[in-house]
PQR file with spaces between the fields and no chain letter, atoms N, CA, C, O and H, PARSE charges and radii, in Angstrom:
ATOM       1  N    MET     1     -13.494    6.952   10.421 -0.4000 1.5000
ATOM       2  CA   MET     1     -14.558    7.931   11.352 -0.0000 2.0000
ATOM       3  C    MET     1     -14.307    8.759   12.302  0.5500 1.7000
ATOM       4  O    MET     1     -14.348    8.137   13.364 -0.5500 1.4000
ATOM       5  N    ASN     2     -14.042    9.958   12.481 -0.4000 1.5000
ATOM       6  CA   ASN     2     -13.205   10.349   13.718 -0.0000 2.0000
ATOM       7  C    ASN     2     -13.969   10.739   14.780  0.5500 1.7000
ATOM       8  O    ASN     2     -14.727   11.708   14.728 -0.5500 1.4000
ATOM       9  H    ASN     2     -14.009   10.463   11.619  0.4000 1.0000
ATOM      10  N    TYR     3     -13.821   10.054   15.727 -0.4000 1.5000
ATOM      11  CA   TYR     3     -14.112   10.082   17.184 -0.0000 2.0000
ATOM      12  C    TYR     3     -13.933   11.850   18.016  0.5500 1.7000
ATOM      13  O    TYR     3     -14.371   12.094   19.141 -0.5500 1.4000
ATOM      14  H    TYR     3     -13.205    9.267   15.769  0.4000 1.0000
ATOM      15  N    SER     4     -13.307   12.724   17.253 -0.4000 1.5000
ATOM      16  CA   SER     4     -13.222   13.809   18.031 -0.0000 2.0000
ATOM      17  C    SER     4     -14.589   14.466   17.548  0.5500 1.7000
ATOM      18  O    SER     4     -15.198   15.036   18.454 -0.5500 1.4000
ATOM      19  H    SER     4     -12.952   12.526   16.339  0.4000 1.0000
ATOM      20  N    ASP     5     -15.170   14.495   16.326 -0.4000 1.5000
ATOM      21  CA   ASP     5     -16.281   15.136   15.922 -0.0000 2.0000
ATOM      22  C    ASP     5     -17.148   14.771   17.048  0.5500 1.7000
ATOM      23  O    ASP     5     -17.321   13.610   17.418 -0.5500 1.4000
ATOM      24  H    ASP     5     -14.676   14.032   15.590  0.4000 1.0000
ATOM      25  N    ASP     6     -17.883   16.185   17.772 -0.4000 1.5000
ATOM      26  CA   ASP     6     -18.872   16.125   18.540 -0.0000 2.0000
ATOM      27  C    ASP     6     -20.165   16.189   17.841  0.5500 1.7000
ATOM      28  O    ASP     6     -20.577   17.264   17.403 -0.5500 1.4000
ATOM      29  H    ASP     6     -17.743   17.128   17.471  0.4000 1.0000
ATOM      30  N    LYS     7     -20.888   14.992   17.703 -0.4000 1.5000
ATOM      31  CA   LYS     7     -22.210   14.623   17.387 -0.0000 2.0000
ATOM      32  C    LYS     7     -23.087   14.844   18.304  0.5500 1.7000
ATOM      33  O    LYS     7     -24.206   14.443   17.983 -0.5500 1.4000
ATOM      34  H    LYS     7     -20.553   14.120   18.059  0.4000 1.0000
ATOM      35  N    LEU     8     -23.026   15.270   19.208 -0.4000 1.5000
ATOM      36  CA   LEU     8     -23.849   15.623   20.020 -0.0000 2.0000
ATOM      37  C    LEU     8     -24.030   17.355   20.447  0.5500 1.7000
ATOM      38  O    LEU     8     -25.042   17.865   20.927 -0.5500 1.4000
ATOM      39  H    LEU     8     -22.117   15.596   19.469  0.4000 1.0000
ATOM      40  N    SER     9     -23.263   17.766   20.248 -0.4000 1.5000
ATOM      41  CA   SER     9     -23.443   19.068   20.498 -0.0000 2.0000
ATOM      42  C    SER     9     -24.562   20.010   19.657  0.5500 1.7000
ATOM      43  O    SER     9     -24.812   19.321   18.669 -0.5500 1.4000
ATOM      44  H    SER     9     -22.441   17.352   19.858  0.4000 1.0000
ATOM      45  N    PRO    10     -25.111   20.866   19.594 -0.5600 1.5000
ATOM      46  CA   PRO    10     -25.016   21.927   21.279  0.2800 2.0000
ATOM      47  C    PRO    10     -25.403   21.286   22.773  0.5500 1.7000
ATOM      48  O    PRO    10     -25.082   21.734   23.874 -0.5500 1.4000
ATOM      49  N    LYS    11     -26.315   19.915   22.419 -0.4000 1.5000
ATOM      50  CA   LYS    11     -27.058   19.495   23.782 -0.0000 2.0000
ATOM      51  C    LYS    11     -26.092   18.231   24.168  0.5500 1.7000
ATOM      52  O    LYS    11     -26.638   17.203   24.572 -0.5500 1.4000
ATOM      53  H    LYS    11     -26.576   19.551   21.524  0.4000 1.0000
ATOM      54  N    GLN    12     -24.602   18.290   24.046 -0.4000 1.5000
ATOM      55  CA   GLN    12     -24.323   16.636   24.865 -0.0000 2.0000
ATOM      56  C    GLN    12     -24.455   17.125   26.314  0.5500 1.7000
ATOM      57  O    GLN    12     -24.324   16.157   27.064 -0.5500 1.4000
ATOM      58  H    GLN    12     -24.159   19.125   23.718  0.4000 1.0000
ATOM      59  N    ASP    13     -24.623   18.034   26.850 -0.4000 1.5000
ATOM      60  CA   ASP    13     -25.148   18.166   28.792 -0.0000 2.0000
ATOM      61  C    ASP    13     -26.315   17.487   28.786  0.5500 1.7000
ATOM      62  O    ASP    13     -26.615   17.099   29.916 -0.5500 1.4000
ATOM      63  H    ASP    13     -24.729   18.820   26.240  0.4000 1.0000
ATOM      64  N    ASP    14     -27.109   17.188   27.919 -0.4000 1.5000
ATOM      65  CA   ASP    14     -28.625   16.659   27.739 -0.0000 2.0000
ATOM      66  C    ASP    14     -28.363   15.295   27.996  0.5500 1.7000
ATOM      67  O    ASP    14     -29.071   14.664   28.781 -0.5500 1.4000
ATOM      68  H    ASP    14     -26.866   17.503   27.002  0.4000 1.0000
ATOM      69  N    PHE    15     -27.308   14.733   27.341 -0.4000 1.5000
ATOM      70  CA   PHE    15     -27.109   13.341   27.017 -0.0000 2.0000
ATOM      71  C    PHE    15     -26.532   12.717   28.576  0.5500 1.7000
ATOM      72  O    PHE    15     -27.018   11.768   29.192 -0.5500 1.4000
ATOM      73  H    PHE    15     -26.733   15.245   26.704  0.4000 1.0000
ATOM      74  N    TYR    16     -25.661   13.346   28.875 -0.4000 1.5000
ATOM      75  CA   TYR    16     -24.457   13.422   30.241 -0.0000 2.0000
ATOM      76  C    TYR    16     -25.854   13.354   31.577  0.5500 1.7000
ATOM      77  O    TYR    16     -26.036   12.430   32.369 -0.5500 1.4000
ATOM      78  H    TYR    16     -25.266   14.117   28.375  0.4000 1.0000
ATOM      79  N    ASN    17     -26.429   14.264   31.491 -0.4000 1.5000
ATOM      80  CA   ASN    17     -27.395   14.396   32.654 -0.0000 2.0000
ATOM      81  C    ASN    17     -28.195   13.382   32.501  0.5500 1.7000
ATOM      82  O    ASN    17     -28.643   12.929   33.554 -0.5500 1.4000
ATOM      83  H    ASN    17     -26.282   15.015   30.848  0.4000 1.0000
ATOM      84  N    ALA    18     -28.648   12.683   31.168 -0.4000 1.5000
ATOM      85  CA   ALA    18     -29.662   11.962   31.429 -0.0000 2.0000
ATOM      86  C    ALA    18     -29.062   10.442   31.771  0.5500 1.7000
ATOM      87  O    ALA    18     -29.644    9.499   32.306 -0.5500 1.4000
ATOM      88  H    ALA    18     -28.284   13.051   30.312  0.4000 1.0000
ATOM      89  N    LEU    19     -27.951   10.516   31.367 -0.4000 1.5000
ATOM      90  CA   LEU    19     -26.761    9.208   31.748 -0.0000 2.0000
ATOM      91  C    LEU    19     -26.819    9.223   33.181  0.5500 1.7000
ATOM      92  O    LEU    19     -27.190    8.310   33.919 -0.5500 1.4000
ATOM      93  H    LEU    19     -27.478   11.282   30.932  0.4000 1.0000
ATOM      94  N    MET    20     -26.335   10.564   33.539 -0.4000 1.5000
ATOM      95  CA   MET    20     -26.290   10.343   35.152 -0.0000 2.0000
ATOM      96  C    MET    20     -27.391    9.616   35.968  0.5500 1.7000
ATOM      97  O    MET    20     -27.333    8.536   36.557 -0.5500 1.4000
ATOM      98  H    MET    20     -26.033   11.305   32.939  0.4000 1.0000
ATOM      99  N    ASP    21     -28.695   10.752   35.807 -0.4000 1.5000
ATOM     100  CA   ASP    21     -29.981   10.036   35.898 -0.0000 2.0000
ATOM     101  C    ASP    21     -30.065    8.729   35.881  0.5500 1.7000
ATOM     102  O    ASP    21     -30.030    8.165   36.975 -0.5500 1.4000
ATOM     103  H    ASP    21     -28.742   11.629   35.328  0.4000 1.0000
ATOM     104  N    ALA    22     -30.170    8.069   34.890 -0.4000 1.5000
ATOM     105  CA   ALA    22     -29.949    6.495   34.933 -0.0000 2.0000
ATOM     106  C    ALA    22     -29.102    6.072   36.237  0.5500 1.7000
ATOM     107  O    ALA    22     -29.549    5.254   37.040 -0.5500 1.4000
ATOM     108  H    ALA    22     -30.198    8.527   34.002  0.4000 1.0000
ATOM     109  N    HIS    23     -28.046    6.591   36.363 -0.4000 1.5000
ATOM     110  CA   HIS    23     -27.199    5.547   37.278 -0.0000 2.0000
ATOM     111  C    HIS    23     -27.577    6.128   38.753  0.5500 1.7000
ATOM     112  O    HIS    23     -27.119    5.540   39.732 -0.5500 1.4000
ATOM     113  H    HIS    23     -27.682    7.255   35.710  0.4000 1.0000
ATOM     114  N    SER    24     -28.390    7.252   38.924 -0.4000 1.5000
ATOM     115  CA   SER    24     -28.604    7.947   40.346 -0.0000 2.0000
ATOM     116  C    SER    24     -29.255    6.741   41.456  0.5500 1.7000
ATOM     117  O    SER    24     -30.364    6.248   41.250 -0.5500 1.4000
ATOM     118  H    SER    24     -28.762    7.730   38.129  0.4000 1.0000
ATOM     119  N    GLY    25     -28.594    6.442   42.375 -0.4000 1.5000
ATOM     120  CA   GLY    25     -29.168    5.755   42.889 -0.0000 2.0000
ATOM     121  C    GLY    25     -28.572    4.121   43.107  0.5500 1.7000
ATOM     122  O    GLY    25     -28.578    3.542   44.193 -0.5500 1.4000
ATOM     123  H    GLY    25     -27.693    6.843   42.542  0.4000 1.0000
ATOM     124  N    LEU    26     -28.183    3.676   42.118 -0.4000 1.5000
ATOM     125  CA   LEU    26     -27.780    2.688   41.675 -0.0000 2.0000
ATOM     126  C    LEU    26     -26.644    2.330   43.142  0.5500 1.7000
ATOM     127  O    LEU    26     -26.335    3.082   44.066 -0.5500 1.4000
ATOM     128  H    LEU    26     -28.178    4.147   41.235  0.4000 1.0000
ATOM     129  N    PRO    27     -26.297    1.136   42.917 -0.5600 1.5000
ATOM     130  CA   PRO    27     -25.187    0.414   43.621  0.2800 2.0000
ATOM     131  C    PRO    27     -24.472    0.341   42.609  0.5500 1.7000
ATOM     132  O    PRO    27     -25.188    0.209   41.616 -0.5500 1.4000
ATOM     133  N    GLU    28     -23.116    0.367   42.299 -0.4000 1.5000
ATOM     134  CA   GLU    28     -21.845    0.128   42.125 -0.0000 2.0000
ATOM     135  C    GLU    28     -21.788   -0.938   41.094  0.5500 1.7000
ATOM     136  O    GLU    28     -21.319   -0.837   39.960 -0.5500 1.4000
ATOM     137  H    GLU    28     -22.534    0.475   43.106  0.4000 1.0000
ATOM     138  N    ALA    29     -22.314   -1.938   41.631 -0.4000 1.5000
ATOM     139  CA   ALA    29     -22.594   -3.510   40.663 -0.0000 2.0000
ATOM     140  C    ALA    29     -23.555   -3.464   39.222  0.5500 1.7000
ATOM     141  O    ALA    29     -23.351   -4.031   38.148 -0.5500 1.4000
ATOM     142  H    ALA    29     -22.695   -2.021   42.552  0.4000 1.0000
ATOM     143  N    GLU    30     -24.883   -2.396   39.720 -0.4000 1.5000
ATOM     144  CA   GLU    30     -25.763   -2.153   39.011 -0.0000 2.0000
ATOM     145  C    GLU    30     -25.465   -1.151   38.001  0.5500 1.7000
ATOM     146  O    GLU    30     -25.676   -1.193   36.789 -0.5500 1.4000
ATOM     147  H    GLU    30     -25.049   -1.936   40.593  0.4000 1.0000
ATOM     148  N    SER    31     -24.940   -0.244   38.715 -0.4000 1.5000
ATOM     149  CA   SER    31     -24.227    0.656   37.710 -0.0000 2.0000
ATOM     150  C    SER    31     -23.521    0.519   36.313  0.5500 1.7000
ATOM     151  O    SER    31     -23.673    1.076   35.225 -0.5500 1.4000
ATOM     152  H    SER    31     -24.769   -0.210   39.700  0.4000 1.0000
ATOM     153  N    HIS    32     -22.704   -0.431   36.786 -0.4000 1.5000
ATOM     154  CA   HIS    32     -21.095   -1.052   35.657 -0.0000 2.0000
ATOM     155  C    HIS    32     -22.703   -2.027   35.046  0.5500 1.7000
ATOM     156  O    HIS    32     -22.865   -1.898   33.833 -0.5500 1.4000
ATOM     157  H    HIS    32     -22.581   -0.884   37.669  0.4000 1.0000
ATOM     158  N    ALA    33     -23.546   -2.712   35.601 -0.4000 1.5000
ATOM     159  CA   ALA    33     -24.434   -4.049   34.484 -0.0000 2.0000
ATOM     160  C    ALA    33     -25.174   -2.240   33.367  0.5500 1.7000
ATOM     161  O    ALA    33     -25.195   -2.058   32.150 -0.5500 1.4000
ATOM     162  H    ALA    33     -23.414   -2.817   36.587  0.4000 1.0000
ATOM     163  N    LEU    34     -25.467   -1.652   34.095 -0.4000 1.5000
ATOM     164  CA   LEU    34     -26.376   -0.735   33.330 -0.0000 2.0000
ATOM     165  C    LEU    34     -25.485   -0.261   32.112  0.5500 1.7000
ATOM     166  O    LEU    34     -25.881   -0.156   30.951 -0.5500 1.4000
ATOM     167  H    LEU    34     -25.450   -1.800   35.084  0.4000 1.0000
ATOM     168  N    ASN    35     -23.916    0.066   32.687 -0.4000 1.5000
ATOM     169  CA   ASN    35     -23.301    0.222   31.696 -0.0000 2.0000
ATOM     170  C    ASN    35     -22.910   -0.575   30.164  0.5500 1.7000
ATOM     171  O    ASN    35     -22.656   -0.176   29.028 -0.5500 1.4000
ATOM     172  H    ASN    35     -23.594   -0.020   33.630  0.4000 1.0000
ATOM     173  N    ALA    36     -23.020   -1.915   30.836 -0.4000 1.5000
ATOM     174  CA   ALA    36     -22.601   -2.951   30.083 -0.0000 2.0000
ATOM     175  C    ALA    36     -23.972   -3.014   29.067  0.5500 1.7000
ATOM     176  O    ALA    36     -23.756   -2.977   27.856 -0.5500 1.4000
ATOM     177  H    ALA    36     -23.226   -2.239   31.759  0.4000 1.0000
ATOM     178  N    ARG    37     -25.080   -3.089   29.445 -0.4000 1.5000
ATOM     179  CA   ARG    37     -26.172   -3.158   28.722 -0.0000 2.0000
ATOM     180  C    ARG    37     -26.615   -1.954   27.716  0.5500 1.7000
ATOM     181  O    ARG    37     -27.346   -2.073   26.732 -0.5500 1.4000
ATOM     182  H    ARG    37     -25.256   -3.119   30.429  0.4000 1.0000
ATOM     183  N    LEU    38     -25.982   -0.739   28.213 -0.4000 1.5000
ATOM     184  CA   LEU    38     -26.075    0.436   27.031 -0.0000 2.0000
ATOM     185  C    LEU    38     -25.335    0.367   26.394  0.5500 1.7000
ATOM     186  O    LEU    38     -25.729    0.835   25.325 -0.5500 1.4000
ATOM     187  H    LEU    38     -25.389   -0.643   29.012  0.4000 1.0000
ATOM     188  N    VAL    39     -23.983   -0.084   26.299 -0.4000 1.5000
ATOM     189  CA   VAL    39     -22.911   -0.275   25.157 -0.0000 2.0000
ATOM     190  C    VAL    39     -23.569   -1.059   24.268  0.5500 1.7000
ATOM     191  O    VAL    39     -23.711   -0.635   23.121 -0.5500 1.4000
ATOM     192  H    VAL    39     -23.663   -0.464   27.167  0.4000 1.0000
ATOM     193  N    LEU    40     -24.133   -2.454   24.669 -0.4000 1.5000
ATOM     194  CA   LEU    40     -24.418   -3.521   24.183 -0.0000 2.0000
ATOM     195  C    LEU    40     -25.811   -2.905   23.193  0.5500 1.7000
ATOM     196  O    LEU    40     -25.793   -3.115   21.980 -0.5500 1.4000
ATOM     197  H    LEU    40     -24.018   -2.799   25.601  0.4000 1.0000
ATOM     198  N    LEU    41     -26.563   -2.417   23.606 -0.4000 1.5000
ATOM     199  CA   LEU    41     -27.393   -1.565   22.915 -0.0000 2.0000
ATOM     200  C    LEU    41     -27.206   -0.302   21.940  0.5500 1.7000
ATOM     201  O    LEU    41     -28.046   -0.098   21.063 -0.5500 1.4000
ATOM     202  H    LEU    41     -26.578   -2.246   24.591  0.4000 1.0000
ATOM     203  N    MET    42     -26.353    0.349   22.064 -0.4000 1.5000
ATOM     204  CA   MET    42     -25.706    1.310   21.417 -0.0000 2.0000
ATOM     205  C    MET    42     -24.851    0.706   20.101  0.5500 1.7000
ATOM     206  O    MET    42     -24.916    1.246   18.997 -0.5500 1.4000
ATOM     207  H    MET    42     -25.671    0.183   22.776  0.4000 1.0000
ATOM     208  N    ALA    43     -24.036   -0.495   20.374 -0.4000 1.5000
ATOM     209  CA   ALA    43     -23.469   -1.303   19.413 -0.0000 2.0000
ATOM     210  C    ALA    43     -24.481   -1.921   18.506  0.5500 1.7000
ATOM     211  O    ALA    43     -24.315   -1.865   17.288 -0.5500 1.4000
ATOM     212  H    ALA    43     -23.983   -0.933   21.271  0.4000 1.0000
ATOM     213  N    ASN    44     -25.654   -2.582   19.098 -0.4000 1.5000
ATOM     214  CA   ASN    44     -26.616   -3.023   17.715 -0.0000 2.0000
ATOM     215  C    ASN    44     -27.213   -1.915   17.270  0.5500 1.7000
ATOM     216  O    ASN    44     -27.330   -1.860   16.046 -0.5500 1.4000
ATOM     217  H    ASN    44     -25.789   -2.628   20.088  0.4000 1.0000
ATOM     218  N    GLN    45     -27.604   -1.065   17.853 -0.4000 1.5000
ATOM     219  CA   GLN    45     -27.779    0.437   17.096 -0.0000 2.0000
ATOM     220  C    GLN    45     -27.314    0.520   15.892  0.5500 1.7000
ATOM     221  O    GLN    45     -28.024    0.515   14.886 -0.5500 1.4000
ATOM     222  H    GLN    45     -27.509   -1.109   18.848  0.4000 1.0000
ATOM     223  N    ILE    46     -25.554    0.639   15.911 -0.4000 1.5000
ATOM     224  CA   ILE    46     -24.850    1.220   15.339 -0.0000 2.0000
ATOM     225  C    ILE    46     -24.530   -0.151   14.489  0.5500 1.7000
ATOM     226  O    ILE    46     -24.773    0.037   13.297 -0.5500 1.4000
ATOM     227  H    ILE    46     -24.978    0.643   16.728  0.4000 1.0000
ATOM     228  N    GLY    47     -24.118   -1.292   14.729 -0.4000 1.5000
ATOM     229  CA   GLY    47     -24.055   -2.729   13.803 -0.0000 2.0000
ATOM     230  C    GLY    47     -23.358   -2.628   12.629  0.5500 1.7000
ATOM     231  O    GLY    47     -23.920   -3.170   11.677 -0.5500 1.4000
ATOM     232  H    GLY    47     -23.920   -1.445   15.697  0.4000 1.0000
ATOM     233  N    ASP    48     -22.198   -2.045   12.377 -0.4000 1.5000
ATOM     234  CA   ASP    48     -21.003   -2.226   11.800 -0.0000 2.0000
ATOM     235  C    ASP    48     -20.112   -2.388   12.643  0.5500 1.7000
ATOM     236  O    ASP    48     -19.949   -1.768   13.694 -0.5500 1.4000
ATOM     237  H    ASP    48     -21.741   -1.605   13.150  0.4000 1.0000
ATOM     238  N    ARG    49     -19.374   -3.414   12.114 -0.4000 1.5000
ATOM     239  CA   ARG    49     -18.558   -4.345   13.112 -0.0000 2.0000
ATOM     240  C    ARG    49     -17.339   -3.263   13.026  0.5500 1.7000
ATOM     241  O    ARG    49     -16.775   -2.911   14.062 -0.5500 1.4000
ATOM     242  H    ARG    49     -19.507   -3.919   11.261  0.4000 1.0000
ATOM     243  N    SER    50     -16.906   -2.685   11.593 -0.4000 1.5000
ATOM     244  CA   SER    50     -15.049   -2.203   11.685 -0.0000 2.0000
ATOM     245  C    SER    50     -15.678   -0.388   12.392  0.5500 1.7000
ATOM     246  O    SER    50     -14.847    0.372   12.887 -0.5500 1.4000
ATOM     247  H    SER    50     -17.364   -2.971   10.751  0.4000 1.0000
ATOM     248  N    VAL    51     -16.822   -0.085   12.320 -0.4000 1.5000
ATOM     249  CA   VAL    51     -17.254    1.128   13.282 -0.0000 2.0000
ATOM     250  C    VAL    51     -16.881    0.721   14.740  0.5500 1.7000
ATOM     251  O    VAL    51     -16.105    1.346   15.463 -0.5500 1.4000
ATOM     252  H    VAL    51     -17.497   -0.703   11.917  0.4000 1.0000
ATOM     253  N    LEU    52     -17.491   -0.317   15.032 -0.4000 1.5000
ATOM     254  CA   LEU    52     -17.781   -0.894   16.275 -0.0000 2.0000
ATOM     255  C    LEU    52     -16.038   -1.191   16.909  0.5500 1.7000
ATOM     256  O    LEU    52     -15.527   -0.779   17.951 -0.5500 1.4000
ATOM     257  H    LEU    52     -18.122   -0.824   14.445  0.4000 1.0000
ATOM     258  N    ARG    53     -15.541   -1.924   15.980 -0.4000 1.5000
ATOM     259  CA   ARG    53     -13.857   -1.832   15.984 -0.0000 2.0000
ATOM     260  C    ARG    53     -13.172   -0.652   16.586  0.5500 1.7000
ATOM     261  O    ARG    53     -12.731   -0.730   17.733 -0.5500 1.4000
ATOM     262  H    ARG    53     -15.956   -2.258   15.134  0.4000 1.0000
ATOM     263  N    ALA    54     -13.081    0.215   16.023 -0.4000 1.5000
ATOM     264  CA   ALA    54     -12.497    1.580   15.706 -0.0000 2.0000
ATOM     265  C    ALA    54     -13.281    2.062   16.842  0.5500 1.7000
ATOM     266  O    ALA    54     -12.544    2.862   17.419 -0.5500 1.4000
ATOM     267  H    ALA    54     -13.439    0.279   15.092  0.4000 1.0000
ATOM     268  N    ALA    55     -14.347    1.988   17.431 -0.4000 1.5000
ATOM     269  CA   ALA    55     -14.617    2.998   18.590 -0.0000 2.0000
ATOM     270  C    ALA    55     -14.297    2.087   19.833  0.5500 1.7000
ATOM     271  O    ALA    55     -14.291    2.766   20.860 -0.5500 1.4000
ATOM     272  H    ALA    55     -14.945    1.338   16.962  0.4000 1.0000
ATOM     273  N    LEU    56     -14.091    1.066   20.003 -0.4000 1.5000
ATOM     274  CA   LEU    56     -13.296    0.163   20.851 -0.0000 2.0000
ATOM     275  C    LEU    56     -11.924    0.742   20.698  0.5500 1.7000
ATOM     276  O    LEU    56     -11.560    1.103   21.817 -0.5500 1.4000
ATOM     277  H    LEU    56     -14.096    0.514   19.169  0.4000 1.0000
ATOM     278  N    SER    57     -11.052    0.975   19.848 -0.4000 1.5000
ATOM     279  CA   SER    57      -9.993    1.230   19.788 -0.0000 2.0000
ATOM     280  C    SER    57      -9.719    2.629   20.453  0.5500 1.7000
ATOM     281  O    SER    57      -8.891    2.823   21.342 -0.5500 1.4000
ATOM     282  H    SER    57     -11.347    0.682   18.939  0.4000 1.0000
ATOM     283  N    ALA    58     -10.535    3.569   19.889 -0.4000 1.5000
ATOM     284  CA   ALA    58     -10.351    4.845   20.060 -0.0000 2.0000
ATOM     285  C    ALA    58     -10.591    4.807   21.865  0.5500 1.7000
ATOM     286  O    ALA    58      -9.757    5.282   22.636 -0.5500 1.4000
ATOM     287  H    ALA    58     -11.208    3.412   19.167  0.4000 1.0000
ATOM     288  N    ALA    59     -11.844    4.169   22.304 -0.4000 1.5000
ATOM     289  CA   ALA    59     -12.021    4.207   23.943 -0.0000 2.0000
ATOM     290  C    ALA    59     -10.780    3.963   24.633  0.5500 1.7000
ATOM     291  O    ALA    59     -10.374    4.453   25.687 -0.5500 1.4000
ATOM     292  H    ALA    59     -12.522    3.783   21.678  0.4000 1.0000
ATOM     293  N    ARG    60     -10.145    2.961   23.715 -0.4000 1.5000
ATOM     294  CA   ARG    60      -8.887    2.052   24.810 -0.0000 2.0000
ATOM     295  C    ARG    60      -7.803    2.965   24.544  0.5500 1.7000
ATOM     296  O    ARG    60      -6.882    2.761   25.335 -0.5500 1.4000
ATOM     297  H    ARG    60     -10.475    2.562   22.859  0.4000 1.0000
ATOM     298  N    HIS    61      -7.513    4.103   23.545 -0.4000 1.5000
ATOM     299  CA   HIS    61      -6.349    4.753   23.489 -0.0000 2.0000
ATOM     300  C    HIS    61      -7.103    6.133   23.312  0.5500 1.7000
ATOM     301  O    HIS    61      -7.070    6.494   22.136 -0.5500 1.4000
ATOM     302  H    HIS    61      -8.261    4.269   22.902  0.4000 1.0000
ATOM     303  N    PRO    62      -7.618    6.804   23.957 -0.5600 1.5000
ATOM     304  CA   PRO    62      -8.042    8.051   23.884  0.2800 2.0000
ATOM     305  C    PRO    62      -6.747    8.984   23.462  0.5500 1.7000
ATOM     306  O    PRO    62      -5.693    8.801   24.071 -0.5500 1.4000
ATOM     307  N    GLY    63      -6.823   10.051   22.353 -0.4000 1.5000
ATOM     308  CA   GLY    63      -5.954   10.976   22.417 -0.0000 2.0000
ATOM     309  C    GLY    63      -4.974   10.811   21.285  0.5500 1.7000
ATOM     310  O    GLY    63      -4.453   11.771   20.717 -0.5500 1.4000
ATOM     311  H    GLY    63      -7.679   10.199   21.858  0.4000 1.0000
ATOM     312  N    GLY    64      -4.628    8.871   20.824 -0.4000 1.5000
ATOM     313  CA   GLY    64      -3.912    8.861   20.108 -0.0000 2.0000
ATOM     314  C    GLY    64      -4.356    7.194   19.095  0.5500 1.7000
ATOM     315  O    GLY    64      -3.672    6.859   18.128 -0.5500 1.4000
ATOM     316  H    GLY    64      -5.052    8.092   21.286  0.4000 1.0000
């Protein structure tokens, strides 16, 4: 899977804005907890361990 492909285009800003709205007004600890829950929910939707491992690697080593 190529993680440089933008599958949200042309409405990527819509997701970003929704994400920022979800974090609005939360203390830092709650914001981190929201991110953790979101990652787990998205991982459950993907479900494929090899895809998830590749995504983790891409996030850990952006651009390379």
